[in-house]
N, C-alpha and C positions, 0 to 999 in steps of 0.2 A: 379738773379732769372728770370726765363722765364715769359713772359707775362701771359700765362694761369695759371701758378702757383701763380703769384701775384694776379690775378683776383680771383681765388678760395680762397686764404688766406684772401683777403679783404672782400669777401662775408661772409666767416665764422666768421671773427672778428666782422663784423657789426651785424650778427645774434646773436652772443654771447653777444654783448654789447647792444642788443635791440635798435639799431640805426634806427630811422625812419626819413627819409628825402625825399625831392622831387627828381625826377630823375636827374634834372640839378645839384643838389648838389652832388649826387652820381657820376655823370659823371665827375664833377670837381675834386672830391676826387680821382677817378681813374687816371685821367690825371696827377694830381699832384704827384702821386706815381710812375709814369712810369720813366724809364731811360730817361734822358733828350734828347738824340738823337732821341728816338722813339717819345717822346712827341712833339718835335719840328715839326715833320712831321704830326702826328695825329691831332694836334691842328689847322692845316691849313684847315681842313675839317669841315663841319657841320654835326652833328649827331642828330637823333631823339631818338635813343635808345642806351643804354649802350652796348648791345650785338654787335651793328654795330661798335662801337668804339673799343671794345675788338678785333673783327675780323681784323679791320684795323691795330691795334697795333701789332697783331700777324703777319700780312702780312709784315709790315715794319720791324719787328724783323727778319723775314726770309730773306728779301732783304738785310738788313745790314750784316747779317752773310755771305751772298753770295758776298758781296761787290758791289751790284748793286745800292745802294743808296749813293749818295755823298751829304753830307750836307755842302753846301757853302752858305754863306750869303753875299749879296752885301750891303755895307754900304750906297750906293747911291752916293758916291763921286767919282769923276774921277781923 
């Protein structure tokens, strides 16, 4: 599922379920539901608004599709 589709579905589900929570909880909910490769990049940034997080996730998604983002993690050992 594409990021924008996931975001719309999450919003609609929260409205239908009458979920009321603070924005930090909603942002954590969104991040938790993202594809892990996208979430790994998105969570490295700080966000004040969910919309900023959604836009970054969409940008990362596009970059991953183009092959411009390499996800490598250094364990810190040599």
